[in-house]
Structures are given as C-alpha cells and as structure tokens.
C-alpha positions as CSV (number, residue, x, y, z in Angstrom):
1,M,215.8,31.1,298.3
2,Q,217.2,32.7,301.4
3,S,215.0,32.6,304.5
4,R,214.0,35.8,306.1
5,C,212.5,36.7,309.4
6,P,209.0,38.2,309.3
7,R,208.8,41.7,310.8
8,S,205.8,43.4,312.2
9,S,203.9,45.5,309.8
10,D,202.8,47.8,312.6
11,Y,206.4,48.2,313.7
12,L,207.5,49.1,310.1
13,K,204.6,51.6,309.9
14,R,205.7,53.3,313.1
15,L,209.3,53.6,311.8
16,R,208.1,55.1,308.5
17,H,205.8,57.5,310.5
18,L,208.7,58.6,312.7
19,A,210.9,59.1,309.6
20,R,208.3,61.4,308.0
21,A,207.3,63.2,311.2
22,A,209.8,66.0,310.8
23,V,209.4,66.4,307.1
24,T,208.2,69.8,306.1
25,P,205.7,69.9,303.2
26,T,207.2,71.2,299.9
27,A,205.8,74.3,298.2
28,R,203.9,72.1,295.7
29,Q,202.4,70.0,298.4
30,I,201.2,73.1,300.2
31,E,199.8,74.5,296.9
32,I,197.8,71.3,296.4
33,R,196.6,71.4,300.0
34,D,195.4,75.0,299.7
35,A,193.9,75.0,296.2
36,P,190.3,76.1,296.7
37,Q,189.1,74.4,293.5
38,L,187.4,71.0,293.9
39,D,188.4,70.0,290.4
40,L,192.2,69.7,290.1
41,L,194.8,67.8,288.1
42,V,198.0,67.0,289.9
43,T,200.8,65.8,287.6
44,A,203.3,64.0,289.8
45,P,206.1,61.8,288.5
46,A,207.6,59.0,290.6
47,G,209.3,60.1,293.8
48,C,207.9,63.6,294.0
49,G,205.7,63.1,297.1
50,K,202.3,62.6,295.5
51,T,200.8,60.4,298.2
52,E,201.8,62.9,300.9
53,A,200.3,65.7,298.7
54,L,197.0,63.8,298.4
55,A,196.8,63.3,302.2
56,L,197.4,67.0,302.6
57,R,194.7,67.7,300.0
58,V,192.1,65.8,302.0
59,R,193.2,67.7,305.2
60,G,192.8,71.0,303.4
61,L,189.3,70.1,302.1
62,L,188.2,69.4,305.7
63,D,190.0,72.4,307.2
64,R,188.3,74.8,304.7
65,G,184.9,73.3,305.4
66,Q,184.4,72.1,301.8
67,V,183.4,68.8,303.2
68,Q,181.0,68.9,306.1
69,A,179.0,66.1,307.8
70,P,177.2,64.0,306.7
71,K,179.1,64.3,303.5
72,R,182.5,62.7,302.9
73,V,185.6,62.6,300.7
74,L,186.0,59.5,298.5
75,V,189.6,58.5,297.8
76,A,189.7,55.9,295.0
77,T,192.8,53.8,294.4
78,F,193.6,50.8,292.2
79,T,195.2,48.3,294.6
80,N,194.9,47.2,298.2
81,R,198.6,48.3,298.7
82,S,197.9,51.8,297.4
83,R,194.7,52.0,299.5
84,D,196.6,51.0,302.6
85,N,199.4,53.4,301.8
86,I,197.2,56.4,301.5
87,R,195.2,55.4,304.6
88,E,198.5,55.4,306.5
89,R,199.4,58.8,305.3
90,L,196.0,60.2,306.0
91,A,196.3,58.9,309.6
92,E,199.3,61.2,310.1
93,H,197.2,64.3,309.2
94,L,193.7,63.4,310.6
95,S,192.4,62.1,313.8
96,L,190.9,58.6,313.9
97,A,187.5,60.2,314.5
98,A,187.9,62.5,311.5
99,M,188.9,59.6,309.3
100,R,185.8,57.6,310.3
101,R,183.5,60.5,309.9
102,F,184.7,62.2,306.8
103,V,186.8,59.9,304.6
104,T,186.1,56.8,302.5
105,V,189.1,55.0,301.0
106,Q,188.3,52.3,298.5
107,N,189.9,50.6,295.5
108,F,187.8,50.5,292.3
109,H,186.6,46.9,292.8
110,G,185.5,47.7,296.4
111,L,183.7,50.8,295.2
112,S,182.0,48.9,292.4
113,A,181.0,46.1,294.8
114,R,179.5,48.7,297.1
115,I,177.4,50.2,294.3
116,F,176.2,46.8,293.1
117,L,175.3,45.5,296.5
118,A,173.3,48.6,297.4
119,H,171.5,49.1,294.0
120,S,171.5,45.8,292.1
121,N,167.7,46.0,291.7
122,V,168.1,49.1,289.4
123,I,169.4,46.7,286.7
124,G,167.0,43.9,287.5
125,M,169.5,41.8,289.6
126,T,169.6,40.8,293.2
127,S,172.5,41.2,295.6
128,D,172.2,37.5,296.4
129,I,175.2,36.6,294.2
130,R,178.7,35.4,295.0
131,M,181.4,38.0,295.0
132,P,184.7,37.5,293.0
133,E,186.9,34.7,294.3
134,A,190.6,35.2,293.5
135,D,191.4,34.3,289.9
136,W,188.2,32.4,289.0
137,V,188.6,32.9,285.3
138,G,192.2,31.7,285.5
139,D,191.0,28.6,287.4
140,Q,188.5,27.8,284.7
141,C,191.2,28.2,282.1
142,R,193.4,25.7,284.1
143,A,190.5,23.3,284.4
144,K,190.1,23.4,280.6
145,R,193.9,22.8,280.3
146,L,194.3,25.8,278.0
147,T,197.8,26.7,277.1
148,F,199.3,29.9,278.4
149,A,198.6,31.6,275.1
150,Q,195.1,30.3,274.9
151,S,194.4,31.4,278.5
152,G,195.6,34.9,277.7
153,I,193.3,35.2,274.7
154,V,190.3,34.0,276.7
155,Q,191.0,36.4,279.6
156,D,191.6,39.3,277.3
157,L,188.4,38.6,275.4
158,L,186.3,38.4,278.6
159,R,187.9,41.6,279.9
160,V,187.2,43.5,276.7
161,A,183.6,42.2,276.6
162,K,183.0,43.7,280.1
163,Q,184.8,47.1,279.8
164,T,181.6,48.6,278.3
165,P,178.3,48.7,280.1
166,R,176.9,45.5,278.6
167,T,174.2,43.4,280.2
168,D,174.8,39.7,280.8
169,D,172.9,38.9,277.6
170,E,174.9,41.4,275.7
171,V,178.1,40.0,277.0
172,L,177.1,36.5,275.7
173,E,176.2,38.0,272.3
174,F,179.6,39.7,272.1
175,L,181.3,36.4,272.9
176,R,179.3,34.4,270.4
177,E,180.3,36.9,267.7
178,A,183.9,36.6,268.8
179,Q,183.7,32.8,268.1
180,N,185.8,31.7,271.0
181,P,184.1,28.6,272.5
182,S,186.2,28.6,275.7
183,A,185.4,32.2,276.6
184,L,181.7,31.7,275.9
185,S,181.5,28.5,278.0
186,I,183.3,30.2,280.9
187,E,180.9,33.1,280.8
188,L,177.9,30.7,280.6
189,L,179.2,28.9,283.6
190,R,179.7,32.1,285.6
191,Q,176.1,33.2,284.9
192,E,174.8,29.7,285.7
193,E,176.7,29.6,289.0
194,N,175.4,33.1,289.9
195,L,178.8,34.6,290.7
196,L,180.8,37.7,289.6
197,T,184.3,38.1,288.5
198,Y,186.5,41.2,289.0
199,D,185.7,42.4,285.5
200,D,181.9,42.2,286.2
201,L,182.0,44.6,289.2
202,P,182.8,47.8,287.3
203,R,180.6,46.8,284.4
204,L,177.6,46.4,286.7
205,A,178.5,49.6,288.6
206,Q,178.6,51.5,285.4
207,L,175.2,50.1,284.3
208,I,173.7,51.1,287.7
209,L,175.2,54.6,287.7
210,R,173.4,55.3,284.4
211,S,170.4,55.9,286.7
212,D,170.4,59.6,287.5
213,A,168.7,58.9,290.8
214,V,171.5,56.6,291.9
215,A,174.2,58.8,290.6
216,S,172.6,61.7,292.5
217,L,172.7,59.7,295.7
218,Y,176.5,59.3,295.4
219,R,177.0,62.9,294.4
220,N,175.2,64.0,297.5
221,H,177.1,61.6,299.7
222,F,180.6,62.5,298.4
223,A,181.3,66.2,298.5
224,A,184.7,65.7,296.9
225,V,186.6,62.8,295.2
226,V,190.3,62.1,295.0
227,V,191.7,59.6,292.4
228,D,195.2,58.3,292.8
229,E,197.1,57.2,289.6
230,F,194.7,58.7,287.0
231,Q,196.8,57.3,284.1
232,D,195.8,53.7,285.1
233,L,192.1,54.5,284.7
234,T,190.1,52.6,282.0
235,P,187.5,54.7,280.2
236,Q,185.0,52.7,282.1
237,Q,186.5,53.6,285.5
238,L,186.7,57.3,284.5
239,Q,183.0,57.3,283.7
240,I,182.2,55.8,287.1
241,I,184.2,58.6,288.8
242,Q,182.6,61.3,286.6
243,R,179.1,60.1,287.5
244,I,180.0,60.4,291.2
245,G,182.3,63.4,291.3
246,A,181.9,65.5,288.1
247,N,183.7,68.8,288.6
248,R,184.6,67.9,292.2
249,T,187.5,65.5,291.6
250,T,191.2,65.8,292.2
251,Y,193.1,63.5,289.8
252,A,196.7,62.7,290.5
253,G,199.3,60.7,288.6
254,D,201.7,60.8,285.7
255,L,201.2,60.1,282.0
256,A,204.7,58.7,281.8
257,Q,203.7,55.8,284.2
258,G,200.7,54.6,282.2
259,I,201.7,51.0,281.6
260,Y,198.4,49.1,281.9
261,G,197.1,49.3,278.3
262,F,196.9,45.5,278.2
263,A,194.3,45.7,281.0
264,G,192.2,48.4,279.3
265,A,193.8,51.5,280.6
266,A,194.0,54.4,278.1
267,P,196.4,56.9,279.6
268,E,196.6,59.3,276.7
269,Q,192.8,59.4,276.2
270,V,192.1,59.7,279.9
271,H,194.7,62.4,280.4
272,K,193.2,64.4,277.6
273,E,189.7,64.1,279.0
274,V,190.7,64.9,282.5
275,A,192.8,67.9,281.5
276,S,189.8,69.3,279.6
277,E,187.5,68.7,282.6
278,V,189.4,70.4,285.5
279,S,189.9,74.1,286.0
280,R,193.5,73.9,287.3
281,E,196.6,71.8,287.0
282,I,199.5,71.7,289.4
283,S,202.7,69.9,288.3
284,F,205.6,68.6,290.3
285,A,209.1,69.0,288.9
286,E,211.4,68.0,291.8
287,S,212.2,64.4,292.8
288,H,213.0,63.4,296.4
289,R,213.7,59.8,295.4
290,S,216.4,59.7,292.8
291,S,219.9,61.0,292.2
292,P,220.6,63.5,289.4
293,A,222.1,60.7,287.4
294,V,219.0,58.5,287.5
295,L,216.8,61.5,286.7
296,A,218.9,62.2,283.6
297,V,218.1,58.8,282.0
298,V,214.4,59.1,283.1
299,N,214.3,62.5,281.5
300,A,215.8,61.2,278.3
301,L,212.5,59.3,277.7
302,T,210.3,62.3,278.3
303,P,209.9,63.2,274.6
304,I,208.3,59.8,274.0
305,V,206.4,59.1,277.2
306,G,205.2,62.6,278.0
307,G,205.1,63.9,281.6
308,N,207.5,66.4,283.2
309,R,211.3,66.6,283.2
310,L,212.5,66.2,286.7
311,T,215.3,67.8,288.8
312,S,216.7,66.6,292.1
313,A,215.3,68.3,295.2
314,A,218.7,68.0,296.8
315,P,221.4,67.3,294.2
316,K,224.4,67.7,296.5
317,S,223.1,65.2,298.9
318,W,223.7,62.3,296.5
319,P,227.3,60.8,296.7
320,A,229.1,61.6,293.4
321,G,225.7,62.6,292.0
322,G,224.7,59.0,291.5
323,V,225.5,56.9,288.4
324,T,223.9,55.2,285.4
325,G,225.4,52.8,282.9
326,H,225.0,50.3,280.2
327,R,226.8,47.1,279.6
328,S,226.6,44.5,276.8
329,F,227.2,40.9,277.7
330,A,228.1,37.9,275.5
331,D,225.3,35.8,277.1
332,T,222.8,35.7,280.0
333,A,225.2,33.7,282.2
334,D,227.8,36.5,282.1
335,E,225.0,39.1,282.8
336,A,223.7,37.1,285.8
337,E,227.2,36.6,287.3
338,W,228.0,40.4,286.9
339,I,224.7,41.3,288.7
340,L,225.4,38.9,291.5
341,R,229.0,40.2,292.0
342,F,227.7,43.8,292.0
343,T,225.1,42.9,294.6
344,R,227.7,41.3,296.9
345,A,229.9,44.4,296.6
346,V,227.0,46.7,297.5
347,L,225.9,44.6,300.5
348,H,229.5,44.3,301.7
349,R,229.8,48.1,301.9
350,A,226.1,49.0,302.5
351,P,224.3,46.1,304.2
352,R,220.9,47.8,304.3
353,H,220.7,48.5,300.5
354,R,218.3,46.9,298.2
355,V,219.2,46.0,294.6
356,A,216.5,45.2,292.0
357,A,216.9,43.2,288.8
358,I,213.9,44.2,286.7
359,S,212.9,42.7,283.4
360,R,210.2,43.6,281.0
361,T,209.0,39.9,281.1
362,K,209.5,37.0,283.5
363,P,210.8,34.6,280.8
364,R,213.7,37.0,280.1
365,R,214.6,37.0,283.7
366,R,214.6,33.2,284.1
367,F,218.4,33.0,283.4
368,L,219.2,35.1,286.5
369,D,216.7,33.1,288.5
370,E,218.5,29.9,287.5
371,V,221.9,31.3,288.6
372,L,220.5,32.3,291.9
373,A,218.8,29.0,292.6
374,N,221.8,27.6,294.5
375,V,223.0,30.9,296.0
376,T,223.0,30.8,299.8
377,D,225.5,33.6,300.8
378,T,223.4,36.5,299.4
379,P,219.8,37.3,300.3
380,W,217.5,37.3,297.3
381,F,213.8,37.4,296.8
382,R,211.5,36.5,293.8
383,W,208.5,38.8,293.7
384,D,206.5,36.5,291.4
385,D,205.9,34.1,294.3
386,P,203.1,34.8,296.8
387,V,204.0,35.8,300.3
388,L,201.8,33.6,302.6
389,D,200.8,33.8,306.2
390,S,202.0,31.0,308.4
391,Q,198.8,28.9,308.3
392,A,198.4,29.1,304.5
393,G,202.1,28.3,304.1
394,Q,201.9,25.3,306.3
395,V,198.8,24.0,304.4
396,L,200.6,24.5,301.0
397,R,203.6,22.6,302.2
398,S,201.4,19.7,303.4
399,V,199.6,19.7,300.0
400,L,203.0,19.4,298.3
401,G,203.8,16.4,300.5
402,R,200.6,14.6,299.1
403,V,200.8,15.6,295.5
404,A,201.0,12.7,293.1
405,K,202.2,14.1,289.8
406,P,200.5,11.5,287.6
407,Q,197.2,12.1,289.3
408,F,197.6,15.9,289.0
409,D,198.3,15.6,285.3
410,A,195.3,13.3,284.8
411,A,192.8,15.3,286.9
412,D,189.9,16.9,285.0
413,D,190.1,19.9,287.4
414,R,193.7,20.2,288.7
415,L,192.9,23.0,291.1
416,N,190.1,20.9,292.7
417,Y,192.5,18.1,293.0
418,L,194.9,20.3,294.9
419,W,192.1,21.5,297.1
420,S,191.2,17.9,297.9
421,L,194.7,17.5,299.3
422,T,194.0,20.1,302.0
423,R,192.0,17.3,303.7
424,G,189.2,19.5,305.2
425,V,191.4,22.2,306.7
426,D,189.0,24.7,308.4
427,L,190.1,28.2,307.4
428,Q,188.1,30.6,309.5
429,D,190.0,33.7,308.5
430,P,188.8,34.9,305.0
431,S,192.2,36.5,304.3
432,T,194.0,33.2,305.0
433,R,191.6,31.4,302.7
434,E,192.2,33.9,300.0
435,A,196.0,33.6,300.4
436,L,195.7,29.8,300.2
437,T,193.5,30.1,297.1
438,S,196.1,32.2,295.4
439,G,198.9,29.8,296.6
440,L,197.1,26.8,295.2
441,G,196.6,28.5,291.8
442,W,200.3,29.4,291.8
443,L,201.2,25.8,292.7
444,A,199.0,24.4,289.9
445,D,200.7,26.7,287.3
446,L,204.2,25.6,288.4
447,L,203.3,21.9,288.4
448,A,201.8,22.3,284.9
449,E,205.0,24.0,283.8
450,G,207.1,21.0,285.0
451,T,208.6,22.7,288.1
452,S,209.8,20.1,290.6
453,I,208.1,19.7,294.0
454,A,211.4,20.3,295.7
455,E,211.9,23.6,293.8
456,I,208.3,24.7,294.6
457,R,208.9,23.9,298.3
458,K,212.0,26.1,298.4
459,R,210.0,28.9,296.9
460,I,207.3,29.1,299.5
461,K,207.7,32.3,301.5
462,I,206.1,32.9,304.8
463,G,206.0,36.4,306.2
464,D,204.3,39.6,305.5
465,E,204.5,42.1,302.6
466,G,206.4,44.6,304.7
467,S,209.3,42.2,305.2
468,L,209.6,41.8,301.4
469,L,209.3,45.6,300.7
470,D,212.1,46.5,303.2
471,A,214.4,43.5,303.0
472,P,218.1,44.2,302.0
473,G,219.4,42.0,299.2
474,L,218.7,41.3,295.5
475,H,215.0,41.5,294.4
476,L,213.8,39.9,291.2
477,L,210.7,41.3,289.6
478,T,209.1,42.6,286.4
479,G,208.4,46.2,285.4
480,H,204.7,46.0,286.1
481,V,205.1,44.4,289.5
482,G,207.7,47.0,290.5
483,K,205.5,50.0,289.9
484,G,205.2,52.1,293.0
485,Q,208.4,50.6,294.6
486,Q,211.9,52.0,295.1
487,F,215.3,50.4,295.4
488,D,218.8,51.8,296.0
489,W,220.1,50.2,292.8
490,V,218.3,48.9,289.7
491,F,219.4,46.7,286.9
492,V,217.1,46.8,283.9
493,I,218.0,43.5,282.2
494,G,216.9,42.4,278.7
495,M,217.5,45.6,276.8
496,E,217.1,43.8,273.5
497,D,214.7,44.5,270.6
498,G,211.9,42.0,271.0
499,T,212.0,42.1,274.8
500,I,211.8,45.9,275.3
501,P,210.2,47.0,273.2
502,D,208.2,43.8,273.1
503,F,208.0,42.0,269.8
504,R,204.2,42.5,269.7
505,A,204.5,46.3,270.0
506,N,203.9,47.1,266.3
507,S,202.1,50.5,266.5
508,D,203.1,54.0,267.7
509,A,200.8,53.7,270.7
510,T,202.2,50.3,271.8
511,Q,205.8,51.6,271.3
512,R,205.0,54.6,273.5
513,E,203.6,52.2,276.2
514,E,206.8,50.1,276.0
515,A,208.8,53.3,276.6
516,R,206.6,54.1,279.6
517,V,207.3,50.6,281.0
518,L,211.0,51.3,280.6
519,S,210.6,54.7,282.3
520,V,208.8,53.0,285.3
521,M,211.7,50.5,285.6
522,L,214.4,53.2,285.5
523,S,212.6,55.5,287.9
524,R,212.6,52.8,290.7
525,A,216.2,53.6,291.4
526,R,217.6,55.9,294.0
527,H,221.5,56.0,293.7
528,G,222.1,54.3,290.3
529,V,220.5,52.4,287.5
530,F,222.2,50.1,285.0
531,M,220.9,48.6,281.7
532,S,222.2,45.5,280.1
533,N,221.7,43.6,276.9
534,V,223.1,40.2,275.7
535,K,224.2,39.2,272.3
536,I,223.0,35.6,272.5
537,V,219.8,34.4,274.3
538,A,218.6,30.8,274.6
539,T,215.0,30.1,273.7
540,A,212.7,27.9,275.8
541,T,213.6,25.0,273.6
542,G,217.3,25.6,274.1
543,D,218.0,27.1,270.7
544,L,220.5,30.1,270.7
545,R,219.3,33.3,269.1
546,R,221.3,36.4,268.4
547,R,219.6,39.6,269.6
548,D,220.0,43.2,268.6
549,P,220.3,45.9,271.3
550,S,217.1,47.7,272.1
551,R,216.4,50.7,269.9
552,F,215.7,52.6,273.2
553,L,219.4,52.5,274.1
554,S,220.1,55.2,271.5
555,L,218.1,57.7,273.6
556,F,220.7,57.7,276.3
557,K,223.8,58.3,274.3
558,N,224.0,61.9,275.3
559,V,223.5,61.4,279.0
560,E,226.7,62.6,280.7
561,T,226.6,60.2,283.7
562,H,225.9,57.2,281.4
563,L,228.9,54.9,281.7
564,D,230.1,51.7,280.0
565,G,231.0,48.7,282.0
566,T,234.6,49.8,282.8
567,G,233.4,53.3,283.8
568,M,230.8,51.8,286.2
569,V,233.5,49.8,288.0
570,S,235.7,52.8,288.4
571,W,232.8,54.9,289.7
572,L,231.9,52.2,292.2
573,N,235.5,51.9,293.4
574,S,235.6,55.7,294.0
575,A,232.1,56.4,295.4
576,D,231.7,57.4,299.0
577,W,230.3,54.1,300.3
578,V,230.0,55.3,303.9
579,A,227.7,58.1,302.7
580,L,225.8,55.6,300.5
581,S,225.1,53.2,303.3
582,N,223.6,55.9,305.4
583,R,221.1,57.1,302.8
C-alpha cells in the first residue's frame, strides 16, 4: 500500500467551497428552491446537483417564512458522510445562527435514538440503556465462530425481525419460529445486557411514534422535512418520516440508484408510495458530472432500472466527448495488468486524476488486489480497509506486535482477546474509541481468514476520510461502497454472469436491483468508463472455472462510443490529455 500524507479536512472543505462559490444555480435547482408546496418529489440522478438543490430548498423555505421559530426543518440522511455533506452545503447558504435556530440534520439512526431517549416510557422502557456499539451483532457472530455464510444468515434474520414494529417479546417469538439458535441466543444476550443494536433504534422509534401524542409533538416541532436518497428508505423508515412530516416532506433521490434491497430498502414500493403522497414532482435531466459517452451507457440501463435519461449539461466541454469501452480478457491476471498499465498512462499525463476499479463483490476484485500488493510506483488505495486516526492506528499496530496466532485461534472470544492486547490504553475521545473498535473487528476478520500479520500491518491506513476521497491514483472498491463518489475513470470489473448479475439474483426484482448496482458503478465516472470480463476465473480453492460474459453487456451493443480494447487504446492515444488533466 502506498503511503499518503493526511490533508486537513477543513482545508479541503474551503477549497470545495471556493470552487462552488461562483457557480450559478441551474433552472431546476431554482425551481426546487422556489416551489411553494411543502410536499415535493425531486427525481435527481447521479451528478445532477441534488445536494445543492436540497440546500437551496431549505433556504427557500426559510426565506418564504414557511418555517418560523420555534419550528425547524428536519433534514434526514442515511450516513454520517451524507449528513456532513449536506451540512457543508447548507453552511454556504445560511448563517451559522440560522443553521442553529432553524435546521436539524440527522441520519436515521440519530433521529431514532433521539425519539427513543425522549419517549422510551411510552412503550414501557427506560432510557437507561446502552446505545449501539459499532458492529455488536458481528462481534457476537465472531465470538461464536460462525462462518461468513452463517454470520450473514444470522444478521439478515435479526434485521428482518426488527424491520417491523415488534416489541422485544415479539422479536424473540419471531426468532423462535425461525429456528435459528444463534440468532435467538444473540437477541437474548442483547436483552439481558440491556443494550440496543442499530436495528433496534428504528424499530423502537416506530413503536413510539404509533402514539398520536408523540407524533403530534414532532409534527409541531418540524414545520418541514427533507429526505435525501428516498430510494434507500425501508418501509419502516418511510413510516417514521410520514408520522413526523406527512404532506410536508421533500423527498429527493433516484429510483435507478436503489441498491440496498439486502438491507431492507424497497425502492420501487417506496417510490410508488411517495409519488402518490406528494402534490408535485420535479425531475433533473442534465448531468454536470459525466461526459456524454458515460451518460450513453448509463442511459442504456434506464429501461430496466427506471429513472430519467440524462444529457450532458455541457457536452462540448468534455475532450473528445469522453469514452466507454468493453474488453474481454483470457484471465484475471491479464485484466489486472491492463488496468495497472492504463492507470500509469493516465497519471503520467494527468497526475491529479483518480481511477477506480469497481467490482460487484470483493472476492471478484481480489485478483487485482493481489497484483497490486507489491506495486510501489503507483499510488493505490483499498476502500475496504478502515481509515484510522493516528492514535487508533498506533494502538492497532501495537496490538499486531503482541498477537499470538495460536492464542487468537483458541480464544473463546477473539475480539476480547484483541482488546486485552491494548493493555489498558485510555481512549478519552469517543470517536477514537469507535475507530479502534472498528479496526479491531476488521483485524479479527482478517486474522480469521488467514491474512498474515505483515500484510495486515501494511494495510493500516492513518489519515482522514478527505485524503482518501481526493487522492489521485487507483482506488479499489465495490459498487455499494462507491455510491455517492465520483472518479475521473472507472473500470467495472467482473462483467460475468454469476458476478453481475449475482448468481443469487433469481427473480425479476433481484435482477432489476443488480442492474441498478451496475448503473451506480457506471455513473461514478466522469471522462470514461470501461467494462471487463474474463473467460477463466480461479475459485477460492484454486480451481479454474470458465465464465460466460454478463447478460447485461448486450444492452450496450448499440452505444456509439462503446469501443473494444483496440479502439480504447486508439482513443486514449488521440485524446487531448492537456485538457483532461485540467478538468
């Protein structure tokens, strides 16, 4: 792993602020800002300026007096990253005083925790309970030494049990009927230890909001609600929002980016319900992120994934109009070497560019990871590994120096064994402790998989998230991790049946979700996107298996800018690299 110098997050934010300061809002963004209705559906595909539009929307609500003190606007997001992103945008349109007085930005778990802590008595519980701690359920699965497949079944079962407003007793009854002893014992332990998991928070919030008195309190407190990425809502989360902001909610997102069905999201059901609830819909159709060539392959999936067909906001500004391509390789080694050569060629001509190699699953990408393991002349970054602050990183390295593999393998609770090796480190900062908890779980998983201590040590990254998001070089990630990001160039690897679409996608609904995952991966690209498949893939046991090209590849045969391997090389040799490096 190449080392990288941490950069200040505040400095990066200032740079992004200056870059946007002179940007004039688009006609659609102004329309969203000025829409007088409180109930609105904003359909905004990737790269269309949705976050900026939502910030303008909040500004418009305040300017028109639709939100007046002591009432506030609730902005609900899914992740800390998206929460921080929209806060940053809001700070460009509102004073600090206005932000504090009129706007609440929370992710769904934060909102659910707030509801529970304030009103737990409504459902006969007390707030004297431990809040979620990192991946507690995963820790229990590791303590039980469940296999990866067994752990997945247990976590899915617990998630399903809690995505309806069941009481604790009803959750236990559901698990008894499911006849999974591991899931049942983990839930019994959770209740015995008086703690909550992340799946418990929305369950309990939904139970509490069944009370009309409590729901009325929140409706009176929040004059308007804004939901970012509506397609990621579970039916449970939608019901929480509806109890708080019925007929006063702006929903923004894109059906084509609904890729979290495995976590309970129901994009088609939610879209249908939201569309019937609101009185107005505003759709984006122009992309400010991607070249016309990239948009052509994204649009080729529209008949399957839904959403809008996109055009480029400034098609002539893209050198040669961008490029897309497909190449078939004999094996994964050839594929990896080609991607590495391409990355080197890009960085030689455009040193600031970022290239992404995105796969549907991490196991399919492992071949590229192996090739890069000894590469030192090209910066590359693995997004699966946690980015730690300096203190957590130092502690994790010290733990690695004390690990005895036989003792780790024999430990009844492997995570507790690793914690014991921290030797009483006093972590006063909760965020550092949380980072170390995540890092120790990651370390336990790698050790259990047989990864060497030396390899793990090389993979420890110290810095901040901003330095990863902006670093030039080759970035390795999966489709779900990459959602919300953008790169100058994207390689979608593993375009084989069984990988994308996944071999478990055996219904029309799951096939559509697989197509949406592909759409998300493709739409990360700015200048160009390339897809690759291989004819022979090695299994985890070393067996060689012949693979057929993905059925999705046939959808791109009529895309004019879609080139084969030879055509891509010719295009790259003729493209205006000076212009590319300045974009």
